[in-house]
C-alpha positions in Angstrom: 0.0 0.0 0.0 2.8 2.4 0.9 4.7 1.7 -2.2 1.6 2.2 -4.4 0.8 5.5 -2.5 4.3 6.9 -3.1 4.3 5.8 -6.7 0.9 7.5 -7.2 2.2 10.7 -5.5 5.3 10.6 -7.8 3.1 10.4 -10.9 0.9 13.2 -9.8 4.0 15.4 -9.0 5.3 14.7 -12.5 2.0 15.7 -14.0 2.1 19.0 -12.1 5.2 20.1 -14.0 3.5 20.7 -17.4 0.4 22.1 -15.5 2.5 24.7 -13.7 4.4 25.5 -16.9 1.2 26.1 -18.7 -0.1 28.3 -15.9 3.1 30.4 -16.0 2.5 31.0 -19.7 -1.1 32.0 -19.2 -0.3 34.3 -16.3 2.5 36.0 -18.2 0.5 36.5 -21.4 -2.6 37.9 -19.6 -0.7 40.7 -18.0 1.6 41.2 -21.0 -1.3 41.6 -23.4 -3.4 44.1 -21.3 -3.7 47.4 -23.2 -1.7 50.3 -22.0 1.9 51.1 -21.1 2.9 49.8 -17.7 5.8 52.3 -17.6 3.4 55.2 -17.9 1.1 53.8 -15.3 4.0 53.4 -12.9 5.5 56.9 -13.5 2.2 58.8 -13.6 2.8 62.5 -13.9 6.6 61.8 -14.3 6.1 59.8 -17.5 8.5 61.7 -19.7 9.9 59.9 -22.8 13.3 59.4 -21.1 11.8 58.1 -17.9 9.4 55.7 -19.8 12.4 54.3 -21.8 14.4 53.9 -18.6 11.6 51.9 -16.9 11.0 49.8 -19.9 14.6 48.9 -20.0 14.7 48.1 -16.2 11.5 45.9 -16.6 12.8 44.3 -19.8 9.7 45.5 -21.6 11.8 46.7 -24.6 12.7 43.0 -25.4 10.6 40.6 -27.6 7.7 38.9 -25.7 9.3 35.4 -25.8 12.5 36.8 -24.3 10.6 38.6 -21.6 8.9 35.4 -20.6 12.2 33.4 -20.6 13.8 36.0 -18.4 10.8 36.2 -16.0 10.5 32.4 -15.7 14.3 32.0 -15.2 14.1 34.4 -12.3 11.0 32.7 -10.8 12.8 29.3 -10.9 15.6 30.9 -8.9 13.2 32.3 -6.3 13.3 35.9 -7.6 9.8 37.2 -8.3 11.2 40.7 -9.0 10.5 43.9 -7.2 7.3 45.8 -6.9 7.6 49.3 -8.3 4.6 50.6 -6.6 5.8 49.5 -3.1 9.5 49.4 -3.8 9.7 46.0 -2.1 10.5 42.4 -3.1 7.4 40.8 -4.6 8.0 37.5 -2.7 8.1 39.4 0.6 4.8 41.1 -0.1 3.1 37.9 -1.2 4.4 36.0 1.8 3.2 38.8 4.1 -0.3 38.7 2.6 -0.7 35.0 1.9 -1.1 34.1 5.6 -4.3 36.2 5.8 -5.7 34.6 2.7 -4.9 31.1 4.0 -6.8 31.9 7.3 -9.8 33.1 5.3 -9.8 30.4 2.7 -9.0 27.6 5.2 -11.8 28.6 7.5 -14.2 28.8 4.6 -13.1 25.4 3.4 -13.7 23.8 6.8 -17.1 25.4 7.0 -18.3 24.4 3.6 -16.9 20.8 4.0 -18.6 20.3 7.3 -22.0 21.9 6.4 -22.0 20.6 2.9 -21.3 17.0 4.0 -23.9 17.1 6.7 -26.5 18.7 4.4 -25.9 16.1 1.7 -26.2 13.2 4.2 -29.4 14.5 5.8 -30.9 15.2 2.4 -30.1 11.8 1.0 -31.2 9.9 4.1 -34.6 11.8 4.0 -35.1 11.8 0.3 -38.2 13.7 -0.9 -38.9 14.6 2.7 -39.3 18.1 4.2 -35.6 18.3 5.2 -34.6 17.3 1.7 -36.8 19.9 0.1 -35.6 22.7 2.5 -31.9 21.8 2.0 -32.3 21.7 -1.8 -34.0 25.1 -1.8 -31.2 26.7 0.4 -28.6 25.0 -1.8 -30.1 26.4 -5.0 -30.2 29.9 -3.5 -26.5 29.6 -2.4 -25.3 28.4 -5.8 -27.3 31.2 -7.6 -26.2 34.1 -5.4 -23.0 35.9 -6.2 -20.6 35.9 -3.3 -19.9 39.7 -3.3 -23.7 40.4 -3.2 -24.1 38.0 -0.3 -21.2 39.7 1.5 -22.9 43.1 1.1 -26.2 41.7 2.5 -24.4 40.2 5.5 -22.6 43.5 6.1 -25.9 45.4 6.0 -27.7 43.0 8.3 -25.1 41.9 10.9 -22.8 44.9 10.9 -25.0 48.0 10.0 -28.4 47.0 11.3 -27.7 44.7 14.3 -24.1 45.9 14.9 -23.1 42.4 16.1 -20.0 41.9 13.9 -17.4 44.2 12.3 -17.8 45.0 8.7 -14.2 45.1 7.5 -10.6 44.4 8.3 -8.8 41.5 10.1 -8.5 43.2 13.5 -10.0 46.2 15.2 -8.3 49.5 14.6 -8.4 50.4 18.3 -7.5 47.6 20.8 -8.2 44.0 20.1 -5.6 42.1 18.1 -6.2 38.8 19.9 -7.8 35.5 18.7 -11.3 36.5 19.7 -11.0 39.7 17.7 -9.7 37.8 14.7 -12.6 35.3 14.9 -15.2 38.2 15.1 -13.8 39.7 11.9 -13.5 36.3 10.3 -17.2 35.2 10.6 -18.7 37.3 7.9 -16.1 36.9 5.1 -15.6 33.2 5.8 -19.4 32.6 5.8 -19.7 34.5 2.5 -16.9 32.6 0.9 -18.2 29.2 2.2 -21.9 29.6 1.2 -21.6 28.8 -2.5 -19.1 26.0 -2.0 -21.4 24.4 0.7 -24.1 24.1 -1.9 -21.9 22.4 -4.4 -20.6 19.9 -1.9 -24.1 19.2 -0.5 -25.5 18.4 -3.9 -22.7 16.1 -4.8 -22.8 14.4 -1.4 -26.5 13.8 -1.8 -26.1 12.3 -5.2 -23.2 10.1 -4.2 -25.1 8.9 -1.0 -28.2 8.1 -2.9 -26.2 6.0 -5.4 -24.4 4.1 -2.6 -27.7 3.6 -0.6 -29.0 1.7 -3.6 -26.2 -0.8 -3.5 -26.7 -4.5 -2.5 -24.3 -4.4 0.4 -26.3 -1.6 2.0 -29.5 -3.6 1.7 -27.7 -6.6 3.3 -26.5 -4.4 6.2 -30.1 -3.2 6.8 -31.4 -6.8 6.5 -28.9 -7.8 9.2 -30.6 -5.4 11.6 -27.9 -2.7 11.8 -29.0 0.6 13.1 -29.9 3.1 10.3 -27.4 5.6 11.6 -24.6 3.1 11.5 -25.6 2.0 7.9 -25.5 5.7 6.7 -22.4 7.0 8.5 -20.2 3.9 8.7 -20.9 2.2 5.4 -22.6 4.5 2.9 -20.8 7.7 3.9 -17.3 6.1 3.6 -18.1 4.8 0.2 -19.6 8.1 -1.0 -16.5 10.1 0.2 -14.5 8.6 -2.7 -16.6 10.7 -5.1 -16.9 13.7 -2.8 -13.2 14.3 -1.9 -12.1 15.5 -5.4 -14.9 18.0 -5.4 -13.8 19.3 -2.0 -10.3 19.7 -3.6 -11.8 21.7 -6.4 -13.8 23.9 -3.9 -10.5 24.5 -2.1 -9.3 26.2 -5.2 -12.6 28.0 -5.6 -12.5 29.5 -2.1 -8.9 30.5 -2.7 -9.7 32.2 -6.0 -13.0 33.6 -4.6 -11.0 35.3 -1.8 -10.1 38.0 -4.4 -13.5 39.7 -4.4 -14.5 38.7 -0.9 -11.4 40.3 0.5 -12.2 43.4 -1.5 -15.7 43.6 -0.1 -14.6 43.1 3.5 -11.2 44.9 3.2 -9.4 41.7 4.3 -5.6 42.2 4.1 -4.9 39.2 1.9 -3.6 38.4 -1.6 -7.0 39.2 -3.1 -7.1 42.9 -2.1 -3.4 43.1 -2.9 -4.0 41.9 -6.5 -6.8 44.4 -7.0 -4.6 47.3 -5.9 -1.7 46.0 -8.0 -3.8 45.7 -11.1 -5.1 49.3 -10.7 -1.5 50.4 -10.4 -0.3 48.2 -13.3 2.3 46.6 -11.0 3.1 43.8 -13.4 5.5 41.7 -11.4 3.4 41.8 -8.3 0.3 40.8 -10.2 2.1 38.0 -12.1 3.7 36.7 -8.9 0.5 36.8 -6.9 -1.6 35.1 -9.5 1.0 32.4 -10.1 1.2 31.6 -6.3 -2.6 31.4 -6.1 -2.7 29.1 -9.2 0.1 26.9 -7.8 -1.7 26.6 -4.5 -4.9 25.5 -6.4 -2.9 22.8 -8.1 -1.4 21.6 -4.7 -4.9 21.5 -3.1 -6.1 19.3 -6.0 -3.0 17.0 -5.5 -3.8 16.6 -1.8 -7.4 15.8 -2.7 -6.2 13.1 -5.2 -4.0 11.6 -2.6 -6.8 11.4 -0.1 -9.0 9.8 -2.8 -6.4 7.2 -3.5 -6.1 6.4 0.2 -9.8 5.9 0.4 -9.9 3.8 -2.8 -6.6 2.4 -4.0 -8.2 1.4 -7.2 -8.0 5.0 -8.4 -5.3 5.3 -11.1 -3.2 8.3 -12.0 
């Protein structure tokens, strides 16, 4: 089993190489092909022809596009993401500083959507066509249909403005606070917003997988033996259904990480998402390219972890 697992992990790691290479090309081209002159955006009122030419030379923008990409990728492989012109700091330092806040938000949202999505799917499947199933299906459809940024604004209006129970923005209070409880209070609204849509997706797939498993012969046999229904559902059916659900949780991990971009903007959360929005408005090319590449790479890693968990649950899975 251990040999098969390590062999499987090795294959998946090898498959990540072309994926990351393709991501680097896409990230580079998206920023390189955006209309406008980055040097003029950086210099602003100081964009004289001489200054623009100097910045283009420093950034390598006066070289052919393939050469720009090769230079950028070579630096990335050496751990050099370049320097942010807007902040005059190393790009990797800025990303590292911001990535922790994004991981806290995305990780909390992933835990919430996994727990509530699995529970909702199990309850819905075990009470098929019942009142609980209909209510969960209705809530799930609302969650999937509602844009996260709109839900975030509604939660701010209700819980922060009207009831004044929770803070509307930031990661910590501006005056005082700074502890774990203060962080949790600020985390509730953005994490709930980010988790809501992913919860619906996980719940729907869990329900479908559970219903398929519950129709299997060995489930009928377990019930015929007189096993308690709760044991049949949670010990037998749920374990088998998880094989199909785990990859979707991995995909939702990437979704909540990517969705943090606009949720962080709505709630002014100091993570990579809000950093990218500011960097794009300032045409800070190297910072945007580095940030997007790190987020995309994290998405690939989350999917790798989900594939490994799926293989552990069902070794019949092939690479």
